N, C-alpha and C positions, 0 to 999 in steps of 0.2 A: 627464480623460475620465470620472472618477467622477461629476462633477456632470452631465455630459451624459447619461450612462447613467441616473442616478437621475431626471433630469428626464423623459426619454422614458418610463421605466417608470412614473413617477407619472402622466403623462398617459394612457398606455394602460391601466394597471391600476386606477388610483384615480379619476381625474377624468372620463374618458369615461363610465364607468358612472353617475356622478352626473348627467350631462346627460340620461340617458334617463328619469329620474324628474322629473316637473314640479315637485315640492316642492324638489328640490335642483339643478335645472338651472342656475339663476343662479350658485350657488356653484361648480359644476363648470366653467362657462365662464370665470368670473373666475380660478379656479385655473389653468386651461389657459392663459389669456392671460398671467398673471404668470409662469408657468413658461417659456413661450416667450420672454418678455423676458429672463429669467435665462439661458436657453440662448444667446440671441443675444449678450448681453453677454459670456458666457464665451467664445464663439467669437471675438468681436472681440479680447479680451485675448490669446487663443492666437495668432491670426493676426498681430497687431501685435508680439507677443514674438518670433515666428518671423522676421518681416521684419527686425526690428532685429538679432537674432542672426545671420541670414544675411548682412546687410550688413557687420557687423563682422567676421565670420569669413572671408568670401570676398573681400570687396572692400577690406578695410582701412579701413572706415568710421570716421569721427571721432565721438567721444562728447564732448560738452561737459564741461568740468571740474565744473560744478555738478551733473552727473548722478550723481556718486558722491562718496564722502567725500574730503575734502581730506587729503593727506599733508603732513607737515612739509617735505619736500624740494621739493614742487611748488607753485608759486604758484597761487592759486585762479583766476587769469585765463587760464591756459594751457589749450590743448586737447590732450587725450591722443589718440594714434592707436594703435589696437589692430589687430594683424594675427595671422593664424593661423600658428602654428608658426614 
């Protein structure tokens, strides 16, 4: 959430004032656009992480063995099943 908060504050406090001056308007709009892209990417990562966590913790979802480090006891071709508690 720090990235999201910093992005919003950058847009409102730093970049929007740049758009009001014709000499710095282009820089302001480019910075706003790039910051919005970063915010959207951060939200996608957070949502996807939550979805995966929720699936594993509540529904006993399967995680492929290649998704985490291999243990000596477990062959790499098996699928591990994680359940909560």
